[in-house]
N, C-alpha and C positions, 0 to 999 in steps of 0.2 A: 719721460715715463709714458708707456703706450696706453692707449684707451683701454685695452684688455687688462693691463696691470692695474690701472686706476680703478676699474670696476671691481676687481678682486679685493683691493684695499678697502673700498667702501663696504663690500659685503662682510669682510673680516671685522671691521669696526662695528658694524651693525650687530654681528653675532656676539662680540665681546661685551656689548652694552646690555645684553639681556641678563637678568639675574633673578634671584629669589631672596626673600627676607621673611623672617618670622619675628613678630613682636608680641609681647605679652609679659610674662614674668621673667623672661630671659632677654638679654640684649639682642638687637638686630644682628643677624649673622652677616658675614661678608658676602658680597655678590658672588655667585658661582657662574662662571662663563657658560653660555649655552653651547652645546655640542651638536644640536640637531640642525639640519639645513633649514633655511628660511622656508616657511610654508608647512612644515611638519610640526606637530605638537611636541612640546618639551615641558617636563615638570619644572624646569628652571624659569619658565615664563610665569609661574604662579607665585603670587605674594600672599601670605597668610598673616593676618593680625587677629588677636583674640583677647577677650576680656572674660573674667568670670567673677562671681560673687565670692567675697572672702569668708562668708558664713552662710550656712543653710539653717533657716528657722524651721525646725522639724514640725512644730505644732500646726503650722499653716503652710506646709510644703506644697499642697495642691494649688496654691494661689500664685506660684511662680509662673510667669508668662501671661498672667491676667491682671490681678491687682498688684502683684509684685513684679519687678522687672525680671526678664529672662535670666536664668542662672548662667548660661554660657552664650556669648555672642562671638561668632567667628566671621571675619570679613575676608572674602576671597577676591583677588584681583587678577584677571587674566591679561597679561601684557603681551601675549602671543598673537599670531595672525589667524589662528583657527580655534573653534570652540573646545572646551575642556569639560569632561565629565568627572566630577569630584565626589568623593565620599567623605563626609564629616561625621566624626564620632566623639562622644564625650560621656563621662561617667565619674561618679565618686566611687573609687575602687572599694568593693566589698560592701557598699551601702545602697547603691542605686542600680536600677536597670541601665542599660546602655542606650543612649539616644543616638539614632543613626539617620542621616539624611543623605540622599544621593541627588546632586544638583548638576545642571548644565550651566556653565559660565561661558558666555559668548566672548569672542575676541574683543579685547578692549573694555570688557564689562567688569564692574565691581558689584559683588553680590554679598548680602549679609545673611548668615544662617543663625537662627536663634534656637537654642535647645534647652530643655528642662528635664534632665534625668530624674526619674521618679524613685523615691525611697522604696526599698523592698519591704513589704509589710512585716515580714518576720524580723527585720532588723529594728523596727521602731520600738518594740517593747524592751529591747536591750539598751536603748539610749537613755539610761537613767542619769548620766552625767554628760557634760559637754566633752566632745572628743575631737581630736585632730584627725584629719583624713587627707587622702591624696586625690586631687582632681586629675583625670587623664583626658587629654584632648589629642585627637589624631585626624590628620587629613591625608588622603591618598588620591592619586589619579587612577582612573579606570580606563585601561587601554586593552581592547580585544580580550576582555574578561580577566585581565591581570591587574592587580593593584600595585601601584608604584608609590611608595611612601613619600610624602612631602613634609609632613610635620608629625612629630611624636613627642609630646611634652607632658610633664606632670608638674603639679604645683600644690601648695598647701591650702587647705580651707578648714573651717571649724564647723562641726555639726552640733547644733544646740541639743540639749537634753529634751526629751519628748514633752516635758511639762514646762519648759521655759518659754515665756511669752515676752518679747521685748516691747517696752512701751515707748520706744523711739526707733523709727525706721527712716533711713535717709530718703528724703523726697516726699515724706508723708506728713500731713498736718496731724495735730493731736486727735481731731475728730476722725480722721481717716484710719489712724491706728486703732482707736477704740472700736471702730466698725468691724475690724477683723475679729473681734470677740465672737461675732456671729458664726464664724467657722466652727467654733467649739460648742455650738448648740446643735445637738445631734438627735433630731426627732425620730429617725429611722433605726436607731440603735435598738437591738432586741432587748437590752436591759431597760430602756425607756418604755418600750412596748409592754414589757412585763409589769412595770410600775403602773401603767394605765389599766392593765387588766385587773390588778389588785384594787385600783381606785374605783372601778365599776361597782364593787361590792358596797361602796360607801355613798353612792348616789341614791336619791329618793326612788328612782325607777329601777335601780340595779343594773343599769347599762351605761355605756359611754357613747356619745354621739359627737359629730364634728360640726364646726362652724357656728354661725349666729342665727341662721334663718332670717326671718323678717323682724326680729325683736329689736327694740330700741331701748338703750340704757338698761339692758338686762331686766326688762319688765316682767319676764316670767321666772327670773331667778336661775335660769339654766347655766349661765356662765359661773355664777357663784357656786352652784351645786357641784359642778365639775371641779372647780378650783379647790373647794374645801375637801372634796373627795381625794384629790391628789395629796393634799396635806395629811389626811388621815392615813392614806396608803403608805406614805413615807415613814410613818410611825412603825409599820411592820418591818422596815429595814433597820430599825433602831438608829435612825440617823440623828446625828448631833452636830452642833457647831463646834469646830476646832479652830481656835484663834491662832492663825499663822500670819507671818508678816505679809502685809498687803500695802502696795504703793502704786498709785496711778500717775506717778511723776515721770515726765520724759527722761529717758536715759536709764531707768531702772528695768530690771528683768523680773517678772512675776512668775512664780511657779504655780501652774494651774493643772488640776486634774479634770479630765473629761467626765461627763455625767455617769458613764458606766463605772468608772473608778470610784466615784463618790458613793454609788450604791454598793459596790463590792467592799469598800473600806469603811462603810457606815459612818462617814463623816465628811465634812467639807468646810472650807472657809467661806466668806461672804460671796465672792464671785463664783466659786464652784457650786454652791447651793443655788445661786441665782441661775446659773447656766442649766442646771438640772431642771429647775421649774420651767424655764423658758422652753426647753426641749419637749417636755410633756405638753405644754400649752400649744406649741407649734404642731405637734403630732395630732392635736385635736382641732387644728385649723383655727386657732385663736391667735390674735395678734399680740405679740409680746415685745417688751422693750426692757433693756438693761439700763438702770439708772446708776450713774457713777458719781460719787462725791468723794472728797479727799479721804483716802484710806478705807473706803467702804463701797459696797455695791448692793443694790436690791432690785426687785423685779416689778414691772408693771404689766398688767394684762388688760387690754382694751375691752370695754363693755359691749360695744356694737360696731357696726361698720359705717355708721352715719355721724357719730359724734366723737369728740376727742376726750372721752371720759374713761378713766382707768381704775381698776382695783390695783393698789400697790400692796406688795407683800414683803414683809421683813423675814426673809427665809432663814436668817440665822436664829430665829426663835423656835425652829423646829425641835420638838421633843421637850420644850419648856413652856409652851403656851398654846392656846387653841387658835384656830384660824382667824377668828374675829379679832383677837388681840394682835396678831401679826399684821393684819390689814390696817388696824388703827395706828399702830406704831409706824408703819411705812408711810401712811398718809400724812402723818405729822412731819416725817423726814422729808417727804417730797415738797410739802408746803414751805419748809425752811430752805430747801435747796433751789427752788424755782427762781428766785431773783438772781441767784448766782449763775444759774444756767442761762437765763435770758441775757445776762451781761457777758456771757462767753468766758467766764473765769476759768483759769487753769485748774485742772483736776476735776472739773465738772463735765459730765457727758451724758448723752442720751443715744442709745443704740437701738434703732427699730429693726427687729429681725426680718420682717417682711421686706422692708426697704433695702436691707443688706442683700437679701436674696435677689432682688431686682437688679442690684448692682453687680451681680455675679459672684458674691461670696457665698458659696455653698457649704453644706456641712462636711466636716472631715469624715472620711470613711471610718466606719466603726470596725472594731477589731473582730 
């Protein structure tokens, strides 16, 4: 065999060794022989692997990519000899915007692209029940302004109903799951701002103000005055406690209404009424905490910024008792729960709203 023939055989074997594969919900495809000369870019040099989440938790969807893992992860490997410019797209068809990234993958490089398609606001209100949906993932090479498809796949996912909150999330501790409740405390919701405006009429001064100032242990009664005013203002909405199934056990899914819905529907269960009160308190720059005990939740509002003293409020007593009675009842509940909380017992939890904000758990967008 001549040296020229030998060189041609080596080049032919090198070309045939190049291929592409896609892994994810579908089996890896057979290698496709490259047809481009060595040194020129070929889509056959690109390998694509992808993963996506099998369920979308609607009520905390803005947290994907921060507190929750990214919804879609696409891994791109360039087995060729020249750089590749690739376009990666993903969406939940009919429910989200399309996430799009254009990336350069160098020769021999492996690059990970993480995407989080965002729910279309108009679709959220229609998610009253859990729904199956199609995830679409596409990858294309961009050459001289022309897109050459590499991957075009769809797969199944489940979209949670907008009120479904899972109390077990893979990779999260119980306390970390509980902390996500802070996303449903919505201080900037216009409905919450409307509640605060009504509350101003029930303060001694006829106004509402924010923060603690320099006061210690509420020595001027300003925190108490504002909190009792919120309680009385809630009476204008004819709010009442509606006993619905509540469980804070891992593995369960709790149906939860946001503060605006509680005001609109004039009712709420324990966690819903507590979230509403926490939203109003946070809007006034008061530090709030959710207290979770087996099958129940109530609220605590810090008295100042120096000590760890709180007013605890049994929000389920709205419409049936005055504010002082609700505070006395919750104070007794907290006293009973504290030893269990200190022991870290299951189904007991403490969610500091300010602390959650510092950890990146921001309020859900209001409707």
